[in-house]
C-alpha positions in Angstrom: -154.6 245.8 -50.7 -152.6 248.9 -51.5 -149.6 248.4 -53.9 -146.4 250.3 -53.6 -143.6 250.6 -56.2 -140.1 250.1 -54.9 -137.1 251.1 -57.1 -134.8 248.3 -58.2 -131.2 247.8 -56.9 -127.9 247.5 -58.8 -128.4 250.5 -61.0 -131.1 248.9 -63.1 -134.3 250.7 -64.1 -136.6 247.9 -63.2 -138.7 247.8 -60.0 -140.9 245.5 -58.0 -144.4 245.7 -56.6 -144.5 245.2 -52.8 -147.9 244.8 -51.2 -148.7 247.0 -48.1 -151.1 245.2 -45.7 -154.4 247.0 -44.9 -155.1 246.4 -41.3 -156.4 247.8 -38.0 -153.3 248.4 -35.7 -155.2 249.3 -32.6 -155.3 246.2 -30.3 -156.2 247.8 -27.0 -158.4 250.7 -25.9 -158.1 252.9 -22.8 -160.4 252.3 -19.9 -163.6 254.4 -19.7 -164.4 256.2 -16.4 -168.1 256.4 -15.7 -169.4 259.9 -16.1 -166.2 261.3 -17.6 -166.0 262.1 -21.4 -164.2 259.4 -23.4 -162.2 259.6 -26.6 -160.1 257.1 -28.5 -159.4 256.6 -32.2 -159.0 253.3 -34.1 -155.8 253.4 -36.1 -155.2 251.7 -39.5 -152.4 251.3 -41.9 -152.5 250.7 -45.7 -155.7 250.9 -47.7 -156.7 253.4 -50.4 -158.7 256.5 -50.1 -161.4 257.2 -47.5 -161.9 254.6 -44.8 -165.3 253.6 -43.3 -165.6 252.3 -39.8 -168.4 250.3 -38.2 -169.2 247.8 -35.5 -169.5 244.3 -37.0 -170.2 242.3 -33.9 -171.3 243.2 -30.3 -171.9 246.8 -29.4 -170.2 249.8 -27.8 -170.9 250.6 -24.2 -174.1 252.6 -23.7 -173.9 256.4 -24.5 -170.8 255.9 -26.7 -170.6 256.0 -30.5 -168.1 255.2 -33.3 -167.5 257.9 -35.9 -167.7 256.1 -39.3 -165.3 258.5 -41.0 -162.6 259.0 -38.5 -162.7 255.8 -36.3 -163.1 257.9 -33.2 -165.0 256.4 -30.3 -166.5 259.1 -28.0 -169.2 259.6 -25.4 -169.8 259.3 -21.6 -169.3 255.7 -20.4 -172.1 254.2 -18.3 -174.3 253.4 -16.6 -172.5 250.7 -14.7 -168.9 249.4 -14.5 -167.9 246.3 -16.4 -166.1 245.1 -19.5 -167.8 245.5 -23.0 -166.5 243.6 -26.0 -167.2 244.4 -29.7 -165.6 244.0 -33.1 -164.6 247.0 -35.3 -164.5 246.7 -39.1 -162.9 249.1 -41.5 -163.2 249.2 -45.3 -161.3 251.3 -47.8 -162.1 252.8 -51.2 -160.2 250.3 -53.3 -161.7 248.3 -56.1 -162.1 245.6 -55.1 -162.7 246.9 -51.6 -160.3 246.0 -48.8 -161.4 245.4 -45.2 -160.1 244.3 -41.8 -161.6 243.6 -38.4 -160.4 243.7 -34.8 -162.0 242.4 -31.6 -161.7 245.0 -28.8 -162.9 245.7 -25.3 -163.4 248.7 -23.1 -163.3 248.3 -19.3 -165.6 250.8 -17.7 -164.6 251.7 -14.2 -165.9 253.9 -11.4 -163.9 257.2 -10.8 -161.0 256.6 -8.4 -161.7 258.1 -5.0 -160.2 258.0 -1.5 -163.1 257.2 0.8 -161.2 257.7 4.1 -162.2 261.1 5.5 -161.0 260.9 9.1 -158.2 259.0 10.7 -158.1 258.0 14.4 -155.7 259.7 16.8 -152.4 258.2 17.9 -150.3 258.5 21.0 -146.6 259.0 21.5 -144.9 255.6 22.1 -147.9 253.5 21.1 -147.8 251.5 17.9 -150.3 252.8 15.2 -151.8 251.1 12.2 -154.6 252.4 10.0 -155.5 251.8 6.4 -156.5 254.5 3.9 -159.3 253.2 1.7 -160.2 253.9 -1.9 -162.8 252.8 -4.5 -163.1 252.8 -8.2 -160.5 252.7 -10.9 -158.5 249.5 -11.4 -156.7 247.8 -8.6 -154.0 247.5 -7.4 -153.7 251.1 -6.0 -150.5 252.9 -5.1 -150.6 255.4 -2.2 -148.2 258.1 -1.2 -147.9 261.4 0.7 -148.0 264.2 -1.9 -147.8 267.2 0.5 -147.2 267.9 4.1 -145.9 265.0 6.2 -147.0 262.3 8.5 -146.4 262.6 12.3 -142.8 261.8 13.2 -142.4 258.0 13.5 -145.2 257.1 11.0 -145.0 256.1 7.3 -147.4 255.0 4.6 -147.0 251.8 2.5 -147.7 251.6 -1.2 -150.9 249.7 -0.2 -152.2 252.6 1.8 -151.5 251.5 5.4 -150.1 254.1 7.8 -148.0 252.4 10.5 -145.3 253.2 13.0 -144.9 254.5 16.5 -145.3 258.3 16.9 -142.4 260.0 18.6 -143.8 263.6 18.9 -147.1 264.9 20.2 -149.2 267.1 17.9 -152.7 268.5 18.2 -153.3 267.9 14.5 -150.7 267.0 11.8 -152.2 267.6 8.3 -151.0 266.0 5.1 -152.3 265.0 1.7 -152.6 261.4 0.6 -152.5 260.6 -3.1 -153.6 257.4 -4.8 -153.0 256.2 -8.4 -154.6 253.1 -9.9 -153.5 250.6 -12.5 -155.8 251.7 -15.4 -154.6 253.1 -18.7 -154.6 256.1 -18.7 -153.9 256.1 -14.9 -156.5 257.6 -12.6 -155.5 259.6 -9.5 -157.2 261.1 -6.4 -156.1 263.1 -3.3 -157.4 263.6 0.2 -156.3 266.0 2.9 -156.2 264.1 6.2 -154.8 264.7 9.7 -153.7 262.7 12.7 -153.7 264.0 16.3 -150.9 262.6 18.4 -151.5 262.6 22.1 -148.7 263.5 24.4 -147.1 260.6 26.4 -148.3 259.9 29.9 -147.4 262.7 32.4 -144.0 262.0 34.0 -141.3 264.2 35.5 -139.7 266.3 32.7 -137.5 268.5 34.8 -134.3 267.8 33.0 -133.2 267.9 29.3 -132.8 264.1 29.4 -136.4 263.7 30.5 -137.8 266.4 28.1 -141.3 265.7 26.8 -141.4 265.6 22.9 -143.9 268.0 21.4 -144.9 269.3 18.0 -147.4 271.8 16.8 -150.4 272.2 19.0 -151.7 273.2 22.4 -150.8 271.0 25.4 -151.9 271.2 29.0 -149.2 271.1 31.7 -148.5 272.2 35.3 -145.7 273.4 37.6 -145.4 272.7 41.3 -143.6 275.8 42.6 -142.7 274.4 46.0 -141.2 271.3 44.6 -142.2 267.7 44.1 -143.0 265.9 46.3 -144.4 268.5 48.7 -141.6 267.9 51.3 -138.9 268.9 48.8 -138.5 272.6 48.8 -137.0 272.8 45.3 -139.0 274.6 42.6 -140.3 272.5 39.7 -139.3 273.1 36.1 -140.4 271.6 32.8 -138.4 270.8 29.6 -139.9 270.1 26.2 -138.1 268.7 23.2 -138.9 270.2 19.7 -137.5 268.8 16.5 -137.7 270.4 13.1 -136.9 268.9 9.7 -136.7 272.1 7.7 -136.2 275.8 8.1 -138.9 277.1 10.5 -140.0 280.1 12.5 -141.3 278.5 15.7 -143.5 280.2 18.2 -143.7 279.0 21.8 -146.5 280.6 23.9 -147.2 279.9 27.6 -150.8 280.6 28.5 -151.5 280.6 32.3 -152.9 283.9 33.4 -155.3 284.0 30.4 -156.7 280.7 31.7 -157.1 281.8 35.3 -153.9 280.4 36.7 -151.5 282.5 38.8 -148.3 281.1 37.3 -145.8 283.8 36.5 -144.0 281.9 33.7 -140.5 282.4 32.4 -139.2 280.5 29.4 -136.0 280.0 27.6 -134.9 277.9 24.6 -131.7 276.0 25.0 -129.6 273.4 23.1 -128.9 269.9 24.3 -126.2 271.2 26.6 -128.5 273.7 28.2 -126.9 276.7 26.5 -129.4 279.4 25.7 -129.9 280.0 22.0 -129.7 283.5 20.5 -131.9 283.2 17.4 -135.1 284.8 18.8 -137.1 288.0 18.3 -138.2 289.2 14.8 -137.1 290.6 12.5 -133.4 290.0 13.0 -133.7 286.8 15.2 -130.4 287.6 16.8 -131.6 288.1 20.4 -131.3 285.7 23.4 -134.1 283.2 23.6 -135.6 284.2 27.0 -138.9 285.7 27.9 -141.1 286.5 31.0 -143.7 288.4 29.0 -145.9 287.5 26.0 -146.2 291.2 24.9 -149.9 291.4 25.3 -151.2 294.3 27.4 -152.3 293.2 30.8 -151.0 289.6 30.4 -147.5 290.2 31.7 -147.4 286.9 33.7 -147.5 284.8 30.6 -144.5 284.4 28.2 -143.8 284.0 24.5 -140.8 283.4 22.2 -140.5 283.4 18.5 -137.3 281.6 17.2 -135.9 281.1 13.7 -134.4 277.7 12.8 -132.2 277.4 9.7 -133.0 273.7 9.1 -133.2 270.3 10.8 -132.6 270.8 14.5 -133.5 269.7 18.0 -133.9 272.2 20.8 -135.5 272.5 24.2 -138.1 274.8 25.8 -137.4 275.4 29.5 -140.4 276.6 31.6 -140.1 277.8 35.2 -142.2 279.8 37.7 -140.7 283.2 38.4 -141.8 283.1 42.1 -141.6 279.4 43.0 -143.4 280.1 46.3 -146.7 278.2 46.4 -148.8 275.2 45.9 -151.0 273.6 44.6 -149.9 273.0 41.0 -150.0 276.0 38.7 -151.7 275.0 35.4 -150.7 276.3 32.0 -151.0 275.6 28.3 -147.9 275.5 26.1 -148.8 276.4 22.5 -146.4 275.5 19.8 -146.7 276.5 16.1 -144.5 276.8 13.0 -142.6 273.6 13.4 -141.7 272.2 9.9 
């Protein structure tokens, strides 16, 4: 063992010899991921001069080696997952020579990967539950949403199950799921996924109170210009509720003529009291939110509005037929984008 001289106390000139233990201080090694380069170094204290490392019992995982001079274990773990045990021995250059041994293990794991590539659709007002699956690494896993957001009404548990009841329809809501395992060092993976949320069953939505909740996407709808039912001579109208969670530039486009329908659509965007908003039309977004034209040459029966929202807000799109003079139902698509 290495000897160190420590000065005496009380002002005397004497001293004492204190032994410094020569030992391997590494007691655990990081996991090895199959196919990914591995590097860890065996640490020691004490000893004298150069150190020499070796495997005195068992063996390292295949394709890995111990550097006799530095104590570094390197290589590409493989070929199969599992736990490999071995004993490391180190000797120094003292005379007589000092040595120490330490039993160690390396857990070899598969790379961590989210295996779910597609999620089933959901529907407004219907309970949803779907697990995101992963393989490799060391369980337990911890899941989270690292970018984007789940459809309104849904959340993800730490165990990776997406649950809840959607509140807003969306053709496709895209988000990124992240997973981290329990290995050391920790492994991670991400997967971009999406969930389409179907609109609720078709019901009357001719008042703000009955407005249909919608998010980004394209949704089919219709207006009965002569009223509903047929004996009521009062033009139909549609309301849609849109909710943002952050600053947004929202585009609402009514496509009827381009799909072969004779609807002459007029739209406005109002608040919960029915008051028309005045934050439309780029670049200033200070104009009234009303339109009977989408601005495309030859498509003057359709309509379009672009509105700026400063943050979290709820507003309503009001759709009517300019003429209101005919039956059967006039079909149209309402296309919404930019909702954050």
